[in-house]
Residue frames as a rotation matrix with the C-alpha (Angstrom) as fourth column:
MET 1
0.582 0.813 0.000 0.00
0.813 -0.582 0.000 0.00
0.000 0.000 -1.000 0.00
ASP 2
-0.214 -0.667 0.714 1.42
0.637 -0.650 -0.415 3.38
0.741 0.366 0.564 -1.06
GLU 3
0.111 0.160 -0.981 1.96
0.904 -0.426 0.033 6.06
-0.412 -0.891 -0.192 1.56
LYS 4
0.017 0.001 1.000 1.21
0.666 -0.746 -0.010 9.66
0.745 0.666 -0.014 0.62
GLY 5
0.673 0.229 0.703 2.12
-0.191 -0.865 0.465 12.78
0.715 -0.447 -0.538 2.52
GLY 6
-0.373 -0.913 0.162 4.79
-0.352 -0.022 -0.936 13.40
0.858 -0.406 -0.314 5.14
GLY 7
-0.222 0.345 0.912 2.43
-0.975 -0.071 -0.210 12.89
-0.008 -0.936 0.352 8.09
HIS 8
0.813 0.582 -0.039 1.36
-0.583 0.811 -0.055 9.49
0.000 0.068 0.998 6.79
MET 9
0.457 -0.702 -0.546 4.95
-0.069 0.584 -0.809 8.32
0.887 0.407 0.218 6.35
SER 10
-0.382 -0.701 0.602 6.32
-0.655 -0.254 -0.712 9.28
0.652 -0.667 -0.362 9.77
ARG 11
0.188 0.537 0.822 3.81
-0.966 0.255 0.054 7.27
-0.180 -0.804 0.566 11.79
PRO 12
0.972 0.125 -0.199 4.29
-0.170 0.958 -0.232 3.91
0.162 0.260 0.952 9.99
ARG 13
0.187 -0.973 -0.137 8.06
-0.071 0.126 -0.990 4.43
0.980 0.195 -0.046 10.14
PHE 14
-0.325 -0.233 0.916 7.83
-0.888 -0.257 -0.381 5.04
0.324 -0.938 -0.123 13.89
ARG 15
0.629 0.632 0.452 5.72
-0.740 0.666 0.099 1.94
-0.238 -0.396 0.887 14.23
ARG 16
0.775 -0.371 -0.512 8.31
-0.071 0.753 -0.654 -0.10
0.628 0.543 0.558 12.35
HIS 17
-0.257 -0.965 0.047 11.04
-0.084 -0.026 -0.996 0.90
0.963 -0.260 -0.075 14.79
PHE 18
-0.875 0.011 0.485 8.97
-0.484 -0.077 -0.872 0.84
0.028 -0.997 0.073 17.96
LEU 19
-0.327 0.746 -0.580 6.47
-0.019 0.608 0.794 -1.95
0.945 0.270 -0.184 18.62
TRP 20
-0.273 0.260 0.926 4.35
-0.873 -0.471 -0.125 -1.16
0.404 -0.843 0.356 21.67
ASP 21
0.653 0.685 0.322 2.79
-0.757 0.602 0.254 -4.60
-0.021 -0.410 0.912 22.03
THR 22
0.562 -0.551 -0.617 6.10
0.143 0.799 -0.584 -6.49
0.815 0.240 0.528 22.21
VAL 23
0.549 -0.456 -0.700 8.99
0.834 0.241 0.496 -6.86
-0.058 -0.856 0.513 24.64
GLN 24
-0.123 -0.695 0.708 10.61
0.719 -0.554 -0.419 -3.71
0.684 0.458 0.568 23.23
PRO 25
0.404 0.272 0.874 9.04
-0.262 -0.881 0.395 -1.15
0.877 -0.388 -0.284 25.66
ARG 26
0.999 -0.032 0.024 10.05
-0.013 0.315 0.949 -3.22
-0.038 -0.949 0.314 28.68
PHE 27
0.358 -0.928 0.106 13.56
0.932 0.349 -0.099 -3.65
0.055 0.134 0.989 27.33
LEU 28
-0.087 -0.381 0.920 13.91
0.398 -0.860 -0.319 0.10
0.913 0.339 0.227 26.80
CYS 29
0.710 0.399 0.580 12.51
-0.354 -0.509 0.784 0.91
0.608 -0.762 -0.220 30.24
LEU 30
0.894 -0.423 -0.149 14.94
0.395 0.586 0.707 -1.51
-0.212 -0.691 0.691 31.86
SER 31
0.061 -0.902 0.428 17.84
0.936 -0.097 -0.337 -0.07
0.346 0.421 0.838 29.85
LEU 32
0.168 0.074 0.983 16.79
0.011 -0.997 0.073 3.44
0.986 -0.001 -0.168 30.85
CYS 33
0.973 0.176 0.149 16.78
-0.153 0.010 0.988 2.40
0.173 -0.984 0.036 34.52
TYR 34
0.515 -0.855 -0.068 20.33
0.842 0.489 0.230 1.08
-0.163 -0.176 0.971 34.13
VAL 35
-0.090 -0.536 0.840 21.41
0.648 -0.672 -0.359 4.36
0.756 0.512 0.408 32.54
VAL 36
0.558 0.373 0.741 19.85
-0.267 -0.765 0.586 6.35
0.786 -0.525 -0.327 35.38
VAL 37
0.962 -0.229 -0.150 21.59
0.239 0.437 0.867 4.17
-0.134 -0.870 0.475 37.97
VAL 38
0.149 -0.963 0.227 24.95
0.984 0.121 -0.132 4.68
0.099 0.243 0.965 36.26
ILE 39
0.004 -0.111 0.994 24.41
0.279 -0.954 -0.108 8.45
0.960 0.277 0.027 36.03
VAL 40
0.845 0.359 0.396 23.45
-0.268 -0.357 0.895 8.67
0.463 -0.862 -0.206 39.70
ALA 41
0.787 -0.588 -0.187 26.46
0.567 0.570 0.594 6.58
-0.243 -0.574 0.782 40.74
VAL 42
-0.064 -0.859 0.509 28.93
0.931 -0.236 -0.280 8.58
0.360 0.455 0.814 38.64
SER 43
0.162 0.186 0.969 27.48
0.034 -0.983 0.183 11.95
0.986 0.003 -0.166 39.64
ALA 44
0.981 0.184 0.061 27.56
-0.063 0.005 0.998 10.92
0.183 -0.983 0.016 43.31
ALA 45
0.487 -0.868 -0.100 31.20
0.850 0.444 0.283 9.86
-0.202 -0.223 0.954 42.99
LEU 46
-0.238 -0.603 0.762 32.09
0.766 -0.598 -0.235 13.20
0.597 0.528 0.604 41.40
PHE 47
-0.037 0.331 0.943 29.98
-0.083 -0.941 0.327 15.71
0.996 -0.066 0.063 43.31
VAL 48
0.846 0.447 -0.289 29.48
0.223 0.195 0.955 14.26
0.484 -0.873 0.065 46.80
PRO 49
0.154 -0.842 -0.517 33.18
0.988 0.135 0.076 14.50
0.005 -0.522 0.853 47.80
LEU 50
-0.651 -0.381 0.657 33.31
0.462 -0.885 -0.055 18.12
0.602 0.268 0.752 46.64
MET 51
0.252 0.826 0.504 30.08
-0.118 -0.490 0.864 18.91
0.960 -0.277 -0.027 48.48
LEU 52
0.783 -0.006 -0.622 31.41
0.574 0.389 0.720 17.35
0.237 -0.921 0.308 51.68
GLU 53
-0.256 -0.959 -0.122 34.69
0.962 -0.241 -0.124 19.19
0.090 -0.150 0.985 51.34
LEU 54
-0.504 0.139 0.853 32.90
0.184 -0.947 0.263 22.46
0.844 0.289 0.452 50.67
ASN 55
0.582 0.813 -0.021 30.69
0.136 -0.072 0.988 21.91
0.802 -0.578 -0.152 53.69
HIS 56
0.623 -0.404 -0.670 33.71
0.780 0.253 0.572 21.71
-0.061 -0.879 0.473 56.00
LEU 57
-0.502 -0.831 0.239 35.44
0.851 -0.525 -0.037 24.83
0.156 0.185 0.970 54.67
PRO 58
-0.211 0.383 -0.900 34.71
0.354 -0.828 -0.435 28.47
-0.911 -0.410 0.039 55.55
LEU 59
0.572 0.568 0.592 32.74
0.733 -0.029 -0.680 30.03
-0.369 0.823 -0.433 52.70
SER 60
0.955 -0.193 -0.225 35.06
-0.245 -0.941 -0.233 33.06
-0.167 0.278 -0.946 52.53
SER 61
0.218 -0.939 0.267 38.26
-0.146 0.239 0.960 31.04
-0.965 -0.248 -0.085 52.32
VAL 62
-0.143 -0.399 -0.906 40.35
-0.951 -0.198 0.237 30.67
-0.274 0.895 -0.351 49.19
GLU 63
-0.953 -0.224 0.204 40.13
-0.191 0.966 0.173 26.90
-0.236 0.126 -0.964 49.40
ALA 64
-0.219 0.953 0.208 36.34
0.348 0.276 -0.896 27.08
-0.912 -0.124 -0.392 49.44
GLN 65
0.351 0.302 -0.886 36.38
-0.620 -0.634 -0.462 29.26
-0.702 0.712 -0.035 46.33
ARG 66
-0.592 -0.649 -0.478 38.67
-0.798 0.389 0.459 26.76
-0.112 0.654 -0.748 44.58
VAL 67
-0.847 0.338 0.410 36.35
0.244 0.933 -0.266 23.85
-0.472 -0.125 -0.873 45.45
ALA 68
0.136 0.950 -0.280 33.34
0.083 -0.293 -0.952 25.86
-0.987 0.106 -0.119 44.32
GLU 69
0.051 -0.193 -0.980 35.02
-0.907 -0.420 0.036 26.58
-0.419 0.887 -0.196 40.98
GLN 70
-0.920 -0.384 -0.075 35.75
-0.385 0.854 0.349 22.87
-0.070 0.350 -0.934 40.52
PHE 71
-0.505 0.813 0.290 32.14
0.352 0.501 -0.791 22.10
-0.788 -0.297 -0.539 41.40
GLU 72
0.361 0.647 -0.672 30.80
-0.338 -0.580 -0.741 24.54
-0.869 0.495 0.009 38.80
LEU 73
-0.318 -0.565 -0.761 33.27
-0.926 0.012 0.378 23.32
-0.205 0.825 -0.527 36.18
LEU 74
-0.953 0.013 0.303 32.18
0.026 0.999 0.038 19.73
-0.302 0.044 -0.952 36.68
HIS 75
-0.069 0.998 -0.011 28.54
0.271 0.008 -0.962 20.76
-0.960 -0.069 -0.271 36.41
SER 76
0.299 0.193 -0.935 29.13
-0.666 -0.660 -0.349 22.65
-0.684 0.727 -0.069 33.17
ARG 77
-0.450 -0.570 -0.687 30.97
-0.890 0.350 0.293 19.73
0.073 0.743 -0.665 31.56
PHE 78
-0.915 0.028 0.402 29.30
-0.106 0.946 -0.307 16.69
-0.388 -0.323 -0.863 33.09
TRP 79
-0.166 0.973 0.159 25.60
0.046 0.169 -0.985 17.23
-0.985 -0.156 -0.073 32.42
PRO 80
0.288 0.261 -0.921 25.82
-0.879 -0.309 -0.362 18.11
-0.379 0.915 0.140 28.68
VAL 81
-0.666 -0.573 -0.477 27.84
-0.705 0.692 0.152 14.92
0.243 0.438 -0.865 28.16
VAL 82
-0.800 0.428 0.421 25.26
0.026 0.725 -0.688 12.97
-0.599 -0.539 -0.591 30.16
VAL 83
0.178 0.929 -0.325 22.40
-0.386 -0.237 -0.891 14.33
-0.905 0.284 0.316 28.05
VAL 84
0.091 -0.200 -0.976 24.15
-0.996 -0.018 -0.089 13.57
0.000 0.980 -0.201 24.73
VAL 85
-0.867 -0.472 -0.159 25.22
-0.469 0.881 -0.064 10.08
0.170 0.019 -0.985 25.76
SER 86
-0.566 0.730 0.383 21.76
-0.037 0.442 -0.896 9.31
-0.823 -0.522 -0.223 27.16
LEU 87
0.349 0.708 -0.614 20.10
-0.675 -0.264 -0.689 10.34
-0.650 0.654 0.386 23.90
LEU 88
-0.221 -0.516 -0.828 22.55
-0.932 0.362 0.023 8.24
0.287 0.776 -0.561 21.89
LEU 89
-0.963 -0.138 0.231 21.92
-0.222 0.893 -0.391 5.25
-0.153 -0.428 -0.891 24.15
ILE 90
-0.164 0.977 0.134 18.16
-0.224 0.095 -0.970 5.66
-0.961 -0.189 0.203 23.82
VAL 91
0.370 0.263 -0.891 18.34
-0.899 -0.139 -0.414 5.85
-0.233 0.955 0.185 20.01
HIS 92
-0.563 -0.647 -0.514 20.68
-0.731 0.680 -0.055 2.87
0.385 0.345 -0.856 19.90
GLY 93
-0.820 0.293 0.491 18.40
-0.188 0.673 -0.715 0.99
-0.540 -0.679 -0.497 22.29
VAL 94
0.217 0.945 -0.244 15.40
-0.588 -0.073 -0.805 1.54
-0.779 0.319 0.540 20.02
PHE 95
0.294 -0.150 -0.944 17.20
-0.919 0.226 -0.322 0.15
0.262 0.963 -0.071 16.97
PHE 96
-0.765 -0.639 -0.078 18.87
-0.581 0.737 -0.346 -2.66
0.279 -0.220 -0.935 18.92
SER 97
-0.627 0.581 0.518 15.67
-0.243 0.486 -0.839 -3.78
-0.740 -0.653 -0.164 20.64
HIS 98
0.327 0.788 -0.521 13.74
-0.795 -0.069 -0.603 -3.61
-0.512 0.612 0.604 17.37
ARG 99
-0.241 -0.488 -0.839 16.08
-0.851 0.522 -0.059 -6.22
0.467 0.699 -0.541 15.91
ILE 100
-1.000 -0.008 -0.014 14.77
0.001 0.847 -0.531 -8.57
0.016 -0.531 -0.847 18.60
ALA 101
-0.433 0.900 -0.043 11.21
-0.149 -0.119 -0.982 -7.31
-0.889 -0.419 0.185 19.00
GLY 102
-0.122 0.372 -0.920 10.62
-0.968 -0.248 0.029 -7.30
-0.218 0.895 0.390 15.23
PRO 103
-0.662 -0.148 -0.735 11.29
-0.422 0.883 0.203 -11.04
0.619 0.445 -0.647 14.79
LEU 104
-0.932 0.359 -0.044 9.30
0.230 0.497 -0.837 -11.83
-0.279 -0.790 -0.546 17.95
TYR 105
-0.244 0.872 -0.423 6.36
-0.552 -0.484 -0.679 -9.88
-0.797 0.068 0.600 16.54
ARG 106
-0.210 0.088 -0.974 6.74
-0.939 0.261 0.226 -11.80
0.274 0.961 0.028 13.28
PHE 107
-0.927 -0.157 -0.341 6.88
-0.071 0.966 -0.250 -15.11
0.368 -0.207 -0.906 15.16
ARG 108
-0.694 0.719 0.038 3.67
-0.034 0.020 -0.999 -14.25
-0.720 -0.694 0.010 17.03
ARG 109
0.006 0.696 -0.718 1.87
-0.904 -0.303 -0.301 -13.58
-0.427 0.651 0.627 13.75
ILE 110
-0.467 -0.239 -0.851 3.15
-0.665 0.730 0.160 -16.91
0.583 0.641 -0.500 12.43
PHE 111
-0.992 0.127 0.025 1.93
0.070 0.692 -0.719 -18.73
-0.109 -0.711 -0.695 15.55
GLN 112
-0.322 0.930 -0.179 -1.51
-0.396 -0.304 -0.867 -17.19
-0.860 -0.208 0.466 15.10
SER 113
-0.006 0.286 -0.958 -1.60
-0.999 0.031 0.016 -18.21
0.034 0.958 0.286 11.43
VAL 114
-0.756 -0.314 -0.574 -0.54
-0.334 0.940 -0.075 -21.79
0.563 0.135 -0.815 12.21
ALA 115
-0.869 0.475 0.137 -3.13
0.021 0.313 -0.950 -21.98
-0.494 -0.822 -0.282 15.00
SER 116
-0.004 0.910 -0.415 -5.81
-0.637 -0.322 -0.700 -20.96
-0.771 0.262 0.581 12.50
GLY 117
0.487 0.190 0.852 -4.65
0.283 0.889 -0.360 -23.66
-0.826 0.416 0.379 10.07
ASP 118
0.962 -0.187 -0.198 -2.62
-0.263 -0.443 -0.857 -21.55
0.073 0.877 -0.475 7.64
LEU 119
0.508 -0.817 0.274 0.64
0.342 0.483 0.806 -23.36
-0.791 -0.316 0.525 6.91
THR 120
0.523 -0.301 0.797 1.61
0.807 -0.127 -0.577 -21.19
0.275 0.945 0.177 3.93
VAL 121
0.982 -0.118 -0.148 3.20
-0.043 -0.900 0.434 -18.50
-0.184 -0.420 -0.889 6.13
ARG 122
0.433 -0.896 0.099 6.73
0.187 -0.018 -0.982 -17.27
0.882 0.443 0.160 5.47
THR 123
0.859 -0.145 -0.491 9.16
0.506 0.100 0.856 -17.52
-0.075 -0.984 0.159 8.37
SER 124
-0.048 -0.928 0.370 11.94
0.881 -0.214 -0.422 -15.34
0.470 0.306 0.828 6.96
ILE 125
0.726 0.158 -0.669 13.13
0.506 -0.781 0.365 -12.22
-0.465 -0.604 -0.648 8.77
ARG 126
0.930 -0.367 0.023 15.37
-0.271 -0.727 -0.631 -9.33
0.248 0.581 -0.775 7.75
LYS 127
0.380 -0.873 -0.306 19.12
0.481 0.469 -0.741 -9.85
0.790 0.134 0.598 7.48
SER 128
-0.380 -0.562 0.734 19.77
-0.264 -0.695 -0.669 -7.11
0.886 -0.448 0.116 10.04
ASP 129
0.527 0.662 0.534 17.54
-0.727 0.026 0.686 -8.78
0.440 -0.749 0.495 12.65
TYR 130
-0.648 -0.618 0.445 18.60
-0.761 0.557 -0.334 -11.18
-0.041 -0.555 -0.831 15.35
LEU 131
-0.096 0.598 0.796 17.04
-0.473 0.676 -0.565 -14.61
-0.876 -0.431 0.218 16.07
HIS 132
-0.035 0.034 -0.999 17.89
-0.989 0.144 0.040 -16.06
0.145 0.989 0.029 12.65
VAL 133
-0.925 -0.307 -0.226 18.49
-0.270 0.946 -0.180 -19.50
0.269 -0.105 -0.957 14.17
GLU 134
-0.628 0.763 0.156 15.07
0.032 0.226 -0.974 -19.38
-0.778 -0.606 -0.166 15.84
ALA 135
0.114 0.669 -0.734 13.46
-0.807 -0.368 -0.461 -18.28
-0.579 0.645 0.498 12.56
GLN 136
-0.457 -0.340 -0.822 15.11
-0.787 0.585 0.195 -21.22
0.415 0.736 -0.535 10.78
CYS 137
-0.992 0.116 0.059 13.82
0.065 0.833 -0.550 -23.65
-0.112 -0.541 -0.833 13.43
LEU 138
-0.268 0.950 -0.161 10.34
-0.253 -0.230 -0.939 -22.15
-0.930 -0.211 0.303 13.13
GLY 139
0.018 0.222 -0.975 10.47
-0.992 -0.121 -0.046 -22.56
-0.129 0.967 0.218 9.37
GLU 140
-0.813 -0.348 -0.467 11.51
-0.411 0.911 0.039 -26.19
0.412 0.223 -0.884 9.73
MET 141
-0.792 0.579 0.194 8.59
0.087 0.420 -0.903 -26.76
-0.605 -0.698 -0.383 12.10
VAL 142
0.057 0.854 -0.517 6.08
-0.601 -0.384 -0.701 -25.24
-0.797 0.351 0.491 9.69
ASN 143
-0.211 -0.198 -0.957 7.52
-0.948 0.278 0.152 -27.19
0.237 0.940 -0.246 6.74
ALA 144
-0.983 -0.163 -0.082 7.37
-0.135 0.951 -0.277 -30.45
0.124 -0.261 -0.957 8.72
LEU 145
-0.451 0.890 0.067 3.74
-0.020 0.065 -0.998 -29.77
-0.892 -0.451 -0.012 9.66
ARG 146
0.092 0.480 -0.873 2.92
-0.882 -0.368 -0.295 -28.92
-0.463 0.796 0.389 6.05
GLU 147
-0.566 -0.376 -0.734 4.44
-0.712 0.671 0.205 -32.19
0.415 0.639 -0.648 4.80
LYS 148
-0.975 0.197 0.106 2.74
0.096 0.795 -0.599 -34.34
-0.202 -0.574 -0.794 7.45
ILE 149
-0.186 0.964 -0.187 -0.67
-0.162 -0.218 -0.962 -32.76
-0.969 -0.149 0.197 6.91
GLY 150
-0.107 0.086 -0.991 -0.14
-0.981 -0.174 0.090 -33.02
-0.165 0.981 0.103 3.15
ARG 151
-0.889 -0.229 -0.396 0.33
-0.302 0.944 0.133 -36.79
0.343 0.237 -0.909 3.46
ILE 152
-0.721 0.688 0.078 -2.79
0.243 0.358 -0.902 -37.04
-0.649 -0.631 -0.425 5.64
GLU 153
0.009 0.742 -0.671 -4.80
-0.590 -0.538 -0.602 -35.06
-0.807 0.401 0.433 3.08
ALA 154
-0.435 -0.222 -0.873 -3.51
-0.881 0.307 0.361 -37.29
0.188 0.925 -0.329 0.27
HIS 155
-0.989 0.092 -0.120 -4.55
0.115 0.971 -0.208 -40.46
0.098 -0.220 -0.971 2.09
HIS 156
-0.433 0.885 -0.174 -7.91
0.084 -0.152 -0.985 -38.91
-0.898 -0.441 -0.009 2.93
ALA 157
-0.074 0.378 -0.923 -8.43
-0.887 -0.448 -0.112 -38.01
-0.456 0.810 0.368 -0.72
ASP 158
-0.779 -0.260 -0.571 -7.68
-0.525 0.768 0.367 -41.61
0.343 0.585 -0.735 -1.72
MET 159
-0.879 0.443 0.177 -10.41
0.174 0.643 -0.745 -42.90
-0.444 -0.624 -0.643 0.60
THR 160
-0.217 0.869 -0.444 -13.27
-0.566 -0.483 -0.668 -41.09
-0.795 0.106 0.597 -1.16
PRO 161
-0.039 0.243 -0.969 -13.08
-0.967 0.236 0.098 -42.92
0.253 0.941 0.225 -4.53
GLN 162
-0.876 -0.308 -0.372 -12.36
-0.218 0.940 -0.263 -46.20
0.430 -0.149 -0.890 -2.74
LEU 163
-0.715 0.688 0.125 -15.54
-0.034 0.144 -0.989 -45.84
-0.698 -0.711 -0.079 -0.69
GLU 164
0.021 0.739 -0.674 -17.51
-0.864 -0.326 -0.384 -45.03
-0.503 0.590 0.631 -3.82
ARG 165
-0.330 -0.199 -0.923 -16.19
-0.749 0.651 0.127 -48.12
0.575 0.733 -0.364 -5.59
LEU 166
-0.999 -0.031 -0.014 -16.90
-0.015 0.754 -0.656 -50.20
0.031 -0.656 -0.754 -2.48
LYS 167
-0.384 0.923 -0.039 -20.51
-0.348 -0.184 -0.919 -48.98
-0.855 -0.339 0.392 -2.38
ALA 168
0.073 0.398 -0.915 -20.95
-0.994 -0.043 -0.099 -49.61
-0.079 0.917 0.392 -6.08
ALA 169
-0.654 -0.375 -0.657 -19.56
-0.462 0.886 -0.046 -53.15
0.599 0.274 -0.753 -5.81
ALA 170
-0.916 0.372 0.152 -21.78
0.033 0.448 -0.894 -53.87
-0.401 -0.813 -0.422 -2.81
ALA 171
-0.118 0.925 -0.362 -24.81
-0.675 -0.342 -0.654 -52.60
-0.729 0.167 0.664 -4.73
ARG 172
0.047 0.084 -0.995 -24.01
-0.931 0.364 -0.013 -54.95
0.362 0.927 0.096 -7.63
GLY 173
0.837 0.267 0.478 -23.42
-0.472 0.794 0.383 -57.85
-0.278 -0.546 0.790 -5.24
ALA 174
0.585 -0.714 -0.384 -19.89
-0.125 0.388 -0.913 -58.40
0.801 0.582 0.138 -6.56
LEU 175
0.991 -0.133 0.000 -18.39
0.026 0.191 0.981 -60.01
-0.131 -0.973 0.193 -3.47
ARG 176
0.338 -0.925 0.175 -14.97
0.940 0.342 -0.006 -60.50
-0.055 0.167 0.984 -5.03
GLU 177
-0.075 -0.327 0.942 -14.75
0.485 -0.837 -0.252 -56.84
0.871 0.438 0.221 -5.96
VAL 178
0.785 0.402 0.471 -16.04
-0.216 -0.535 0.817 -55.86
0.580 -0.743 -0.334 -2.51
GLU 179
0.820 -0.535 -0.204 -13.24
0.491 0.473 0.731 -57.82
-0.294 -0.700 0.651 -0.87
GLN 180
-0.019 -0.864 0.502 -10.64
0.958 -0.159 -0.238 -56.18
0.285 0.477 0.831 -3.13
GLU 181
0.095 0.113 0.989 -11.92
0.109 -0.989 0.103 -52.67
0.989 0.098 -0.107 -2.45
THR 182
0.965 0.255 0.064 -12.12
-0.049 -0.065 0.997 -53.44
0.258 -0.965 -0.051 1.27
GLU 183
0.476 -0.865 -0.163 -8.46
0.847 0.400 0.350 -54.48
-0.237 -0.304 0.923 1.29
ARG 184
-0.215 -0.536 0.816 -7.47
0.715 -0.656 -0.243 -51.34
0.665 0.531 0.524 -0.59
LEU 185
0.464 0.473 0.749 -9.47
-0.149 -0.792 0.592 -49.22
0.873 -0.386 -0.297 1.85
ARG 186
0.953 -0.154 -0.261 -7.90
0.299 0.333 0.894 -51.00
-0.051 -0.930 0.363 4.81
ALA 187
0.068 -0.988 0.138 -4.42
0.997 0.061 -0.055 -50.32
0.046 0.141 0.989 3.42
THR 188
-0.126 -0.056 0.990 -5.27
0.334 -0.942 -0.011 -46.65
0.934 0.330 0.138 2.94
VAL 189
0.824 0.471 0.316 -6.58
-0.156 -0.347 0.925 -46.38
0.545 -0.811 -0.213 6.51
GLU 190
0.683 -0.653 -0.327 -3.38
0.697 0.449 0.559 -47.96
-0.218 -0.610 0.762 7.81
GLN 191
-0.255 -0.776 0.576 -1.32
0.866 -0.449 -0.221 -45.46
0.430 0.442 0.787 5.83
LEU 192
0.232 0.430 0.873 -3.48
-0.008 -0.896 0.443 -42.67
0.973 -0.109 -0.204 7.23
ALA 193
0.982 0.119 -0.149 -2.94
0.132 0.140 0.981 -43.95
0.137 -0.983 0.121 10.77
GLN 194
0.251 -0.963 -0.098 0.82
0.961 0.235 0.146 -44.09
-0.117 -0.131 0.984 10.19
ALA 195
-0.262 -0.314 0.913 0.78
0.554 -0.823 -0.124 -40.51
0.791 0.473 0.389 8.89
MET 196
0.497 0.545 0.675 -1.03
-0.245 -0.659 0.712 -39.40
0.832 -0.519 -0.194 12.05
GLU 197
0.600 -0.280 -0.749 1.28
0.701 0.635 0.324 -41.25
0.385 -0.720 0.578 14.46
PRO 198
-0.475 -0.873 0.115 3.78
0.680 -0.446 -0.582 -38.33
0.560 -0.198 0.805 14.83
PHE 199
-0.258 0.447 0.856 1.03
-0.382 -0.861 0.335 -36.11
0.887 -0.241 0.393 16.25
GLN 200
-0.532 0.065 -0.845 0.58
0.727 0.546 -0.416 -36.35
0.435 -0.835 -0.337 20.00
THR 201
-0.185 0.584 0.790 -2.35
-0.176 -0.811 0.558 -34.55
0.967 -0.036 0.253 21.61
ASP 202
0.883 0.466 0.062 -2.30
-0.170 0.194 0.966 -36.25
0.438 -0.863 0.251 25.00
SER 203
0.153 -0.861 0.485 0.43
-0.970 -0.225 -0.093 -36.26
0.189 -0.457 -0.869 27.63
GLN 204
-0.247 -0.151 0.957 -0.32
-0.439 0.898 0.028 -39.95
-0.864 -0.414 -0.288 28.15
PRO 205
-0.486 0.047 -0.873 -0.03
-0.869 0.076 0.488 -41.55
0.090 0.996 0.004 24.68
VAL 206
0.234 0.665 0.709 -2.55
-0.534 0.697 -0.478 -44.23
-0.813 -0.267 0.518 23.96
GLU 207
-0.728 -0.492 0.477 -1.78
0.049 0.657 0.752 -47.22
-0.684 0.571 -0.455 21.80
PRO 208
-0.443 0.590 -0.675 -3.59
-0.883 -0.416 0.216 -46.79
-0.153 0.692 0.706 18.47
THR 209
-0.223 0.475 0.851 -6.33
-0.032 0.869 -0.493 -49.32
-0.974 -0.137 -0.178 17.83
PRO 210
-0.974 -0.167 0.152 -6.76
0.135 0.111 0.985 -50.58
-0.181 0.980 -0.086 14.27
ALA 211
-0.435 0.853 -0.288 -9.90
-0.835 -0.502 -0.224 -49.40
-0.336 0.143 0.931 12.56
THR 212
-0.496 0.389 0.777 -12.60
0.238 0.921 -0.309 -51.99
-0.835 0.032 -0.549 11.93
LEU 213
-0.640 0.222 -0.735 -13.66
-0.737 -0.447 0.507 -52.11
-0.216 0.867 0.450 8.31
PRO 214
0.428 0.868 0.252 -16.61
-0.679 0.493 -0.544 -53.96
-0.596 0.061 0.800 6.79
THR 215
-0.727 -0.590 0.352 -15.95
-0.240 0.698 0.674 -57.27
-0.643 0.405 -0.649 5.10
ALA 216
-0.798 0.405 -0.445 -17.68
-0.438 0.118 0.891 -58.93
0.414 0.907 0.084 2.22
ALA 217
-0.661 0.558 -0.502 -19.82
0.641 0.767 0.009 -60.95
0.390 -0.317 -0.865 4.62
GLY 218
-0.612 0.417 -0.672 -21.30
0.433 -0.534 -0.726 -57.79
-0.662 -0.735 0.146 6.02
PHE 219
-0.724 0.370 -0.583 -22.94
-0.638 -0.680 0.361 -56.78
-0.263 0.633 0.728 2.74
């Protein structure tokens, strides 16, 4: 979809770099807390000794003036550097966290698609993103599911004409043909059961019981 106008372009671009409904906001908040802790620790190490020294000196003394000048000089140089470095760390944190939050957001969409039955989803992510190994594993999982379900669908499709031929043979009273179609149907059901064996839906696996098919004597 084409984007027109400057206002329409800035918002999608912001959304691409900052995903509110992912782990990215929490990561940035935690990183910001670390930055604040470091700033407080460094500022305390720099300013507290000077403040204590200034507190013990007479305000009119030359030594107190020297300490006060050092205090003002540190203030004038320290806080601009803190502001610039903090902004750089925030910008870097947004781009860094997006390389993790972006793939996680993509994985969540893939999980939702697979849960709804769509196994045609693409599991690729951008080259600049992290979690490429996880994306490859997710792709292998989706491909394996697609292959297994494809075999189940193929066996299920084979059963429909076999049932029709079995019904037609039973209607004609052709017992020999009924027995042949029954054997073919039994083989297809066994193949279908084998294709479904890898799927486990219960924590306590149950031994599969062979399906009971009609025989020629039952017609």
